[in-house]
C-alpha positions, -999 to +999 in steps of 0.1 A: +001+146-062+003+123-027+004+142+006+040+142+027+029+113+048+017+091+019+050+096+006+071+090+033+056+053+041+059+049+005+095+057+006+099+035+037+085+004+019+113+008-009+139+015+015+126-016+036+123-037+003+158-028-007+175-037+028+158-070+024+175-078-012+206-061+004+206-087+032+197-118+008+232-105-012+251-106+016+235-137+031+238-160+004+272-152-010+267-125-036+298-105-030+327-118-047+353-102-026+359-083+002+360-051-014+321-059-026+311-071+005+322-039+025+301-018-003+271-037+003+276-038+040+280-001+036+250+001+014+229-018+045+239+005+072+229+034+052+197+023+044+189+010+081+201+046+091+176+062+065+149+037+078+150+048+115+151+085+103+119+081+085+103+061+113+114+083+141+102+117+116+068+096+111+065+088+146+068+122+160+044+138+134+019+115+142+024+125+180+016+160+169-013+154+154-027+138+183 
């Protein structure tokens, strides 16, 4: 089993990949209607929030290790 930091970085990469896919879906007209658009924007906001939280936690962990 991977250590927690490795797990966090792997999770962060997966989230960043999903952010990119969601952004591309929005930019390239994937939403069929306003409801689909709002769903994608909500998903993107949640992913970006999660990305920031994980980055902040990793940064705090790295500062503790120094």
